[in-house]
C-alpha positions, 0 to 999 in steps of 0.5 A: 249398374254392374250387377244389372249388366251381369244379370242381363248377360246371364239372361242372354246366356241362358236364352242361348243355352236353351235356344234350338240349333240353327237349321241345316242349310241345304246344298243346292243342285246346279248342273249335271256333269258328264265329265269332270271339269275345273270350276270357277266363281266370282261376283255371282258368276260360275264357270265350268266346261260341259262336254258335248258327246256329239262333237266330242268337245268341251263348251264353256258354260256360265251361270249368271247371278240370277241362275240363268245358265248359258253356253257362250257362242265361242269355239269348243275345246278338246279338253276342259277349259282351265277357267278362272273368274275374277275382276278386270282392271275396271272391276268388271267380272271376266273369265280367263282360260287358254286355247290350244291350236295344234294345226301348226305341229305345236300346242300353241296354248295362249290366254283368252279373256271372255267379257261377261257383260259384253259376251265377247272373247278376245286373245290377251296378246300381252301375255301370250308367247309365240314360243311357249304354252301358257296355262291357268291364267287368273286375274285380279284387277290390273294383275294377270298371273299364269304359268308357262310350260317349259317341259312335261314336268315344269311350269313356271309362274309369271305375272304382269301388270296390264296397265304398264308396258313392262314385260311379264315377270318370272316368279319362283326361280327355285323349283317347279312342278306341273300346275293343277290350279291357280288363284290370285288375290291382291298381291298374293298368288296360290299355285297348286302343283303335282310332280317331282320338284328338284328339292324333293325325293318323291312325287308331291302335291304342293300348295305354294304361296307366291308374291307378285313382287317376287321373292322366296316361295313358301310351301303351305301344304305338301302331300307325298304321292303314292298309290293311295295318297291324296292330292290338293286341288282347286285353290280359291282365296279371300283376303285372309284365307285359302280354300282347297280340296284334298282327294284320294283313297285314304283318308276320305275326301275333305274340304280344306280351309287355310288361314294365312295369317295364323297358319291354322289349317282346318279340314272337314269330311266332305261326306261326298265323293269329291272329284277335286274341283272347287270354287269359292265366290269371294263376293257371295261366300258361296262354295261350289264343288263337283260331286262324283259318282256313288263310289270313290274313284268313279269317273264322270262319263256319259255312259256311267249310271251315276253322273257327276253333279255341280253343287252349291253350298252357302254353309261353311263346310269346315265348321263343326257347329254348322250343319249342311243338308246334302243332295239326295242319295239313292241306294239300290240292291237286289236279293234272292230271299228264297234262293235261285228259284224264288222272286227277285227283289230290288229295293233301296232308299232315298234320303238326304244326309244332314252332316257337320264337319265330321259326322252324319247327324241324321237322315231325312227320308224323301217320300212320294218320289217316283223311282224309275228302274233301268236295265243294263244293255249288253255290249256284244263287243265287250261283254261285262266291261265298262262303259255300261249303258242302261235302258228304261224298263218302264217300271216306276215305283214310289218311295214310302214315308221312310224313303224306302222303295222296292219292286219284286220280280216273280222270277229272276230276270234274264239280265239282273243288272239294274240301275235307278234314277229319280226324275222328280222336279223337286229332287236333284237328278240322282242315279244309283250304280248297277245292282247285281245279286246281294244284300240290300244295303242299309243307309248309313247310321248317324253316330 
């Protein structure tokens, strides 16, 4: 029997060795964002803030489990909502955030809860102080955690059991910093801060672990901050792990997975320009992130040629064996092959990168996709300065089998600064940055 068992295991191993690798999971487009925003997810519900250029206010936006995206009938805000999504005391999915009122001369930021099922907003009076501003509220069943802002540099975390009569309890009496993200799971709170803690000699980005029972704070990760340093953002939790992003100039933006029991830290290149916003749905396992413009450091604004995109992935991004297919990338450049008097050529390529945790595996061209060319509109008040705006040229070209496209002007246009956009229903909205004279860039070559 032992011989037969070993033979069977050997056969299974042989089949596994020759079996093809699992196909790459494709990241999904969720929404276009004109401004960066915190995001949150739980139970299939995703929340973020959408900027309204007409009113100059941010509107809370929700994506429901079936894919429907709605804007609740509640007041907008002058800044993005510090939104979280989690289970309430009855296990129902709710969104929490703060609202600030400045009509009395003070910020007056208080905690509000939005019921996903009832589609109704209410002030959470039990944790809203008349003296201090609250921020970053998070809820896990009966417990609600948040921070109170005592000055410009110091946020102090609190927690309260909603079913009891005891007041909110102050946590972390030893140090403080400016909070940039919070999450709660069971008795565990993870707080991300940026600032100059009393125990540090320089500005730091810290990932801090707190217990709802109090006690010493444990700094899980820290990153010194300088001109080109990275910062941690957007903690999400499961029963045993924490997910975050690390963004900055050097090294490249990355996804971070921290296993709490072992202390093991895994990182993976994002292969995209992360803004820092991330959310992991503890129920579905899906991860949501915000992808910025084409180049690192690009901001999300209405006038930028490259908008931000809210993206969903069901693959584990830190796994070296899991492959992901990213959203489409569109390149664009202009060149004068025959000198200033010759034709002016615009060209580029549309493709999707297939990546693992550390490298680009291959490129998949997108054929037969219409590409619309846009031309920069000059700003008489600020010539040559951002923000830039673009207008349609009426020129549409189609990508070939290799994903490449080109358009030739017989002579140099009057304003040779262009952008391009895909509007095909099967392709997530993809813009390029502006193109001036220069060489046509090649797509990145897989290692």
